[in-house]
C-alpha positions as CSV (number, residue, x, y, z in Angstrom):
1,M,54.1,40.1,30.9
2,S,51.8,41.1,33.7
3,D,48.6,39.2,32.5
4,N,48.7,37.5,35.9
5,H,45.8,39.9,37.2
6,I,43.4,38.5,34.5
7,P,40.8,36.3,35.9
8,D,40.9,32.6,34.9
9,D,37.3,32.4,34.5
10,L,35.2,35.3,33.1
11,T,31.8,33.9,33.8
12,P,29.1,35.9,35.7
13,E,30.2,34.2,39.0
14,N,33.4,36.1,38.8
15,L,31.9,39.7,38.6
16,D,33.7,40.9,41.7
17,E,37.1,39.9,40.2
18,I,36.2,41.4,36.9
19,A,35.2,44.6,38.7
20,T,38.3,44.8,40.5
21,E,40.3,44.3,37.3
22,R,38.4,47.2,35.7
23,Q,38.9,49.5,38.7
24,R,42.7,48.8,38.0
25,M,42.3,50.7,34.7
26,F,42.1,54.1,36.6
27,T,45.4,53.6,38.6
28,R,48.7,55.2,37.7
29,G,50.2,51.7,37.7
30,F,47.9,50.6,34.9
31,W,48.8,53.4,32.7
32,I,52.5,52.9,33.2
33,S,52.1,49.4,32.4
34,L,50.0,50.2,29.4
35,L,52.6,52.6,28.0
36,K,55.5,50.1,28.4
37,G,53.3,47.6,26.4
38,R,52.9,45.2,29.4
39,E,49.2,44.8,29.2
40,G,47.5,42.6,26.7
41,L,47.2,43.8,23.1
42,G,43.5,44.4,23.5
43,D,43.7,46.3,26.6
44,T,46.6,48.4,25.3
45,F,44.7,49.4,22.2
46,W,41.3,50.0,23.7
47,A,42.2,51.7,26.9
48,G,45.2,53.4,25.4
49,N,43.0,54.9,22.6
50,Y,39.5,55.1,23.8
51,L,39.6,55.1,27.6
52,A,42.1,58.0,27.6
53,G,39.9,59.7,25.0
54,L,37.0,59.7,27.4
55,I,39.3,61.2,29.9
56,Y,40.7,63.8,27.6
57,L,37.4,64.8,26.0
58,P,36.0,66.7,28.9
59,I,39.3,68.7,29.2
60,M,39.2,69.5,25.6
61,I,35.6,70.6,26.0
62,V,36.4,72.9,29.0
63,L,39.4,74.4,27.0
64,L,37.2,74.9,24.1
65,T,34.6,76.7,26.2
66,L,37.4,78.9,27.8
67,A,39.0,79.7,24.5
68,S,35.5,80.7,23.0
69,F,35.0,83.4,25.8
70,A,38.7,84.2,26.5
71,P,41.0,83.9,23.4
72,I,43.8,83.7,25.6
73,F,43.2,80.1,26.3
74,S,43.4,79.2,22.5
75,P,47.0,78.3,22.6
76,L,46.3,75.9,25.7
77,L,43.5,74.2,23.4
78,S,45.9,73.7,20.6
79,A,48.8,72.5,23.1
80,S,46.2,70.0,24.4
81,F,45.7,68.5,21.0
82,V,49.5,68.2,20.6
83,V,49.9,66.6,23.9
84,F,47.2,64.1,23.3
85,G,48.8,63.3,19.9
86,I,52.2,62.6,21.5
87,Y,50.4,60.4,24.1
88,L,48.8,58.4,21.1
89,L,52.2,58.0,19.5
90,A,53.2,56.4,22.8
91,V,50.2,54.3,22.8
92,A,51.1,53.1,19.2
93,R,54.6,52.1,20.4
94,A,52.9,50.1,23.3
95,V,50.5,48.6,20.9
96,A,53.5,47.5,18.7
97,V,55.2,45.7,21.7
98,A,52.2,44.4,23.6
99,K,51.4,40.6,23.6
100,P,48.2,39.3,22.4
101,K,46.3,37.1,25.1
102,G,44.8,34.9,22.2
103,N,46.3,33.9,18.8
104,S,45.4,37.2,17.1
105,G,48.7,37.6,15.3
106,L,50.5,40.0,13.4
107,F,47.6,41.5,11.5
108,T,45.7,42.7,14.5
109,R,48.9,44.2,16.0
110,A,49.7,46.0,12.7
111,L,46.1,47.2,12.4
112,G,46.1,48.5,15.9
113,V,49.5,50.4,15.3
114,I,48.2,52.0,12.0
115,W,44.9,52.9,13.5
116,T,46.6,54.6,16.6
117,L,49.1,56.3,14.4
118,M,46.3,57.7,12.1
119,S,44.5,58.9,15.2
120,A,47.8,60.7,16.5
121,A,48.5,62.2,13.2
122,S,44.8,63.5,12.9
123,V,45.0,65.1,16.3
124,I,48.5,66.7,15.9
125,V,47.7,67.9,12.3
126,Y,44.5,69.4,13.5
127,A,46.0,71.2,16.5
128,P,46.8,74.5,14.7
129,F,43.2,74.9,13.5
130,V,41.4,74.4,16.9
131,A,42.3,77.8,18.3
132,G,39.8,79.6,16.1
133,Q,42.5,81.2,13.7
């Protein structure tokens, strides 16, 4: 497990160390580690689902805008939903193998996997309908 980058002391005196850790979330290495399930369970769930969603949302909005003015972009919009859904399936797998940092146990892991699978399913199922057809 690669949790050696987590500060030992999360008090306000260590804000620089915490900021450095958060900047790491925007590196390729972090995302590879996340998808392999090597990050903590919480980071894997929250960053995998919602930080990625914050990155995907502007792309989806641009594609939605383009598709509304030029229908030729509609298949790209649907494809982006499918790609994001497949990504979420990979996150569900990572959540299933990630190690919790505390004693959160099996219930938290199972809930995270179920939640992520439901998100992936809803994105993939919705994909054919986003093209305005």
